[in-house]
KESENU-458005 format. One line per field, with one value per residue (C-alpha): y, z, x. Coordinates in Angstrom, 3 decimals, always signed. Layout:
yy	c(Y:...)
zz	c(Z:...)
xx	c(X:...)
This chain:
yy	c(+17.417:+20.281:+18.534:+14.904:+16.019:+17.873:+14.964:+12.578:+14.738:+14.892:+11.094:+10.334:+12.920:+11.034:+7.736:+9.288:+10.664:+7.276:+5.323:+6.972:+6.413:+2.802:+2.356:+4.137:+2.345:-1.074:-0.807:-0.294:-2.984:-5.609:-7.807:-6.884:-3.189:-1.720:-1.043:-4.854:-5.462:-2.707:-3.849:-7.608:-6.065:-4.279:-6.842:-4.413:-5.478:-4.255:-1.854:+1.080:+3.445:+1.560:+1.626:+5.126:+5.978:+4.292:+5.433:+9.010:+8.792:+7.646:+9.839:+6.271:+7.866:+10.328:+10.249:+8.620:+11.479:+13.453:+10.901:+10.527:+14.201:+14.415:+11.365:+12.460:+16.174:+15.069:+12.432:+15.326:+17.534:+14.570:+13.911:+10.336:+10.005:+7.342:+3.389:+2.522:-0.543:+0.236:+4.088:+4.757:+7.359:+5.634:+8.052:+7.150:+3.506:+3.406:+5.231:+2.860:-0.215:+1.192:+0.989:-2.702:-3.618:-1.447:-2.841:-6.261:-5.859:-3.571:-5.889:-8.927:-7.497:-6.151:-9.595:-11.427:-8.950:-9.495:-13.300:-13.157:-11.110:-13.874:-16.754:-15.164:-14.562:-18.135:-19.258:-17.421:-19.152:-22.766:-23.924:-27.049:-25.572:-25.877:-22.426:-22.458:-25.648:-23.825:-20.922:-23.104:-25.192:-22.104:-20.792:-24.115:-24.540:-20.927:-21.838:-24.817:-24.125:-21.328:-19.005:-19.523:-23.483:-22.978:-20.708:-23.472:-26.012:-24.246:-23.348:-27.024:-28.373:-25.671:-24.172:-27.140:-30.366:-29.305:-26.235:-24.519:-21.004:-19.735:-18.330:-16.889:-16.083:-12.501:-11.734:-9.158:-9.271:-13.179:-12.510:-9.636:-11.720:-14.718:-12.233:-10.897:-14.522:-15.605:-12.484:-12.845:-16.426:-16.147:-13.473:-15.436:-17.288:-14.432:-12.170:-14.599:-15.303:-11.856:-11.384:-14.357:-12.892:-9.611:-11.514:-13.625:-10.434:-9.125:-12.154:-11.669:-8.070:-7.636:-5.965:-8.951:-10.958:-8.224:-8.315:-12.005:-12.034:-9.328:-11.977:-11.260:-14.619:-14.998:-15.162:-12.137:-10.102:-11.085:-9.817:-6.697:-5.431:-7.242:-6.325:-2.869:-3.897:-6.570:-4.482:-1.784:-4.754:-6.075:-2.348:-2.521:-5.648:-4.141:-0.824:-2.902:-4.692:-1.535:-0.265:-3.448:-4.036:-2.927:-5.389:-7.949:-9.003:-9.671:-13.397:-13.376:-10.890:-12.940:-16.350:-15.069:-12.728:-9.664:-6.381:-4.693:-2.510:-5.515:-7.523:-4.291:-4.687:-8.252:-7.361:-4.256:-6.305:-8.725:-5.998:-3.900:-0.949:+1.387:+4.224:+1.742:-0.096:+3.079:+4.768:+1.706:+1.798:+5.381:+5.094:+1.911:+4.372:+7.402:+4.707:+3.749:+7.440:+7.936:+4.877:+5.559:+9.059:+8.389:+5.628:+7.294:+10.767:+10.065:+6.640:+6.247:+9.438:+8.542:+5.168:+6.672:+9.242:+6.377:+4.973:+2.308:+2.299)
zz	c(-1.949:+1.090:+2.169:+2.019:+4.010:+6.680:+6.765:+7.325:+9.922:+11.728:+11.470:+12.906:+15.843:+16.919:+16.847:+18.654:+21.544:+21.689:+21.389:+24.315:+26.498:+25.570:+26.138:+29.519:+30.902:+29.501:+31.249:+34.713:+34.430:+34.116:+36.984:+39.200:+39.242:+39.128:+42.885:+43.606:+40.627:+42.088:+45.942:+44.747:+42.564:+45.325:+48.039:+50.172:+51.992:+51.261:+54.162:+53.600:+53.764:+51.079:+48.937:+49.458:+48.621:+45.300:+44.449:+45.227:+42.913:+39.911:+40.808:+41.105:+44.187:+41.925:+40.410:+37.238:+35.133:+36.387:+35.724:+32.004:+31.440:+32.698:+30.728:+27.465:+27.635:+28.282:+25.376:+22.936:+24.016:+23.476:+27.269:+27.151:+30.920:+32.409:+32.828:+36.121:+36.400:+34.543:+35.587:+32.212:+29.755:+27.347:+24.418:+23.473:+24.259:+22.081:+19.030:+19.119:+19.048:+16.575:+13.420:+13.963:+14.254:+11.244:+9.089:+9.948:+9.235:+6.205:+4.827:+5.192:+3.641:+0.594:+0.063:+0.294:-2.418:-4.688:-4.387:-4.492:-7.910:-9.700:-8.026:-8.309:-12.099:-12.821:-10.953:-13.194:-16.342:-15.583:-13.322:-12.936:-13.135:-10.828:-9.449:-8.889:-6.912:-4.898:-4.264:-2.945:-0.817:+0.776:+1.663:+3.136:+5.077:+6.595:+7.889:+9.634:+10.821:+13.588:+12.892:+16.159:+15.536:+12.174:+13.745:+16.326:+13.704:+11.670:+14.630:+15.855:+12.467:+10.888:+14.135:+16.507:+14.379:+11.309:+12.696:+9.297:+10.615:+14.141:+15.311:+18.866:+18.308:+18.790:+15.040:+14.618:+10.906:+10.733:+13.235:+11.053:+7.720:+9.456:+10.993:+7.461:+6.120:+8.847:+8.606:+4.746:+4.321:+6.013:+3.693:+0.460:+0.153:+0.363:-1.613:-4.499:-4.594:-4.741:-7.567:-9.239:-9.178:-10.632:-13.428:-14.283:-14.282:-16.864:-19.034:-19.326:-20.495:-24.445:-25.014:-24.187:-27.250:-29.268:-28.361:-28.384:-31.949:-32.957:-32.547:-28.908:-26.835:-24.419:-21.270:-22.485:-23.105:-19.709:-17.990:-20.029:-19.655:-16.535:-14.246:-13.398:-11.889:-10.214:-8.766:-7.639:-5.915:-4.168:-2.884:-1.276:+0.798:+1.281:+2.657:+5.185:+6.315:+6.678:+9.102:+11.272:+11.154:+14.587:+16.380:+13.630:+14.219:+18.144:+17.787:+15.612:+17.931:+20.563:+19.078:+17.591:+20.498:+18.374:+20.286:+18.610:+20.201:+20.304:+22.404:+24.524:+25.010:+26.067:+28.848:+30.188:+30.097:+32.227:+34.589:+34.449:+33.217:+32.578:+31.181:+28.746:+27.414:+26.677:+24.837:+22.800:+21.722:+21.153:+18.636:+16.886:+16.215:+15.014:+12.724:+11.179:+10.710:+8.993:+6.872:+5.633:+4.883:+2.469:+0.647:+0.799:-0.276:-2.046:-3.752:-4.432:-6.532:-8.275:-9.132:-10.404:-12.411:-14.071:-15.407:-12.929:-12.016)
xx	c(+5.894:+5.364:+2.180:+3.614:+6.544:+4.551:+2.229:+5.434:+6.821:+3.577:+2.950:+6.614:+6.203:+2.977:+4.942:+7.801:+5.614:+3.482:+6.642:+8.329:+5.267:+5.201:+8.900:+8.801:+6.042:+6.656:+10.249:+8.701:+6.009:+8.661:+9.313:+12.064:+13.765:+17.223:+17.342:+17.231:+19.925:+22.243:+21.798:+22.957:+25.642:+27.275:+26.359:+24.416:+21.487:+17.921:+17.377:+15.083:+18.034:+20.040:+16.942:+16.380:+19.634:+19.642:+15.931:+16.943:+20.315:+18.275:+15.204:+13.277:+11.440:+9.831:+6.332:+5.928:+5.033:+8.081:+10.616:+9.153:+9.042:+12.961:+13.974:+12.315:+13.349:+17.109:+16.664:+15.461:+18.276:+20.817:+21.515:+21.032:+22.479:+24.315:+23.513:+22.114:+24.331:+27.692:+27.234:+28.836:+27.550:+24.818:+25.469:+29.136:+28.263:+25.284:+26.710:+29.902:+27.734:+25.225:+27.157:+27.805:+24.364:+23.460:+26.183:+25.225:+21.423:+21.991:+25.012:+22.784:+19.660:+21.672:+23.494:+19.903:+18.710:+21.323:+21.085:+17.354:+17.068:+19.127:+17.486:+14.164:+15.026:+15.887:+12.874:+10.644:+12.068:+10.826:+8.100:+9.739:+13.289:+16.421:+16.201:+12.589:+12.863:+16.010:+13.753:+10.918:+13.482:+14.950:+11.455:+10.470:+13.890:+13.402:+9.894:+10.841:+14.371:+14.782:+17.630:+19.229:+19.360:+20.559:+23.331:+24.188:+24.572:+26.774:+28.948:+29.182:+30.158:+32.331:+33.583:+33.963:+34.072:+35.825:+37.586:+37.065:+36.023:+37.142:+33.800:+34.864:+38.532:+38.184:+38.372:+35.439:+35.544:+34.908:+32.007:+30.377:+30.698:+28.901:+26.602:+25.420:+25.358:+22.938:+20.629:+20.585:+19.809:+16.297:+15.554:+16.401:+13.090:+10.491:+12.912:+13.391:+9.612:+8.681:+11.223:+9.779:+6.086:+7.052:+9.125:+6.024:+3.637:+6.014:+5.949:+2.011:+2.292:+1.732:+4.565:+6.821:+5.002:+6.204:+9.738:+9.624:+8.318:+10.857:+13.568:+14.549:+15.283:+12.677:+15.192:+16.971:+13.606:+12.426:+15.557:+15.851:+12.259:+11.186:+14.177:+12.868:+9.578:+11.171:+13.917:+11.032:+9.203:+12.355:+13.216:+10.008:+10.932:+14.388:+12.917:+10.755:+13.838:+16.084:+13.815:+13.947:+17.838:+18.454:+16.177:+16.042:+19.865:+19.483:+19.628:+22.479:+24.574:+23.473:+24.655:+27.708:+28.781:+28.828:+28.888:+26.257:+23.219:+21.136:+23.386:+23.518:+19.991:+19.886:+22.372:+20.297:+16.957:+18.897:+19.833:+16.555:+18.497:+15.355:+17.287:+19.336:+16.160:+14.085:+16.937:+17.164:+13.731:+13.832:+16.956:+15.139:+12.177:+14.421:+16.175:+12.908:+12.066:+15.112:+14.888:+11.398:+12.076:+15.325:+13.405:+9.913:+10.961:+14.201:+14.748:+10.840:+10.653:+13.650:+12.129:+8.821:+10.814:+12.416:+9.240:+8.349:+4.899)
């Protein structure tokens, strides 16, 4: 246990360092820079004096290695600095938006997992059954239709044409619920197929014949003794999705106008707000490490102790 924990810490410390270097140098390789954005924002001409003043204010005139060391040191200490563009503190703004993105991402993933379990179970009962066709249809639809296009179609028909849902009324709860649904739907196909595969594998086990011959109905026996491996396989997919909830909901947040951290990232990229982009990337890395730790060292061992192999 201790060896695995140390190995985990070492791996994620390496990812943290490499991720911070990549985040720093990628932001500075983008076309444009915050100096030009700030000059345009305040209506200032691009004179050497104005450029020098802004670069000095944000340490952009320092060598890159000094800028990196200063930034990563402050980040580790919890001093995330101020936005170049808004001049507001990044830490409270990110922490305010973070629960919104996490809530939408995790809520949508959990919703998809619950529905996928029952759809996958039904799909495993009959090769040409209704639920198997539903599972296949959802999978094909997800592959053929982009999420953004699906959101636009739903907004048009349900929000504009028939006015059943007020998408941009300022009601945050409506936006959150719709965001979860739009995140869940693309996951239903692959998740339900994963569940179906595990149930079919259970059907091939010798002990299933024993239970069926003992008087159990096939469907009940499969649900009773095949649920655990199916849930375990589903959890593996859920864990991988949890690790990406911060970035996975970018399209949904943008399309629905949800003020989460991903929408904050889009605005910062447009404004070349280096510090905000770098902080976002590091927040994603930390979130991924937390998710892998919780599921890898706690839930996985609980499942194994429960007899899942």
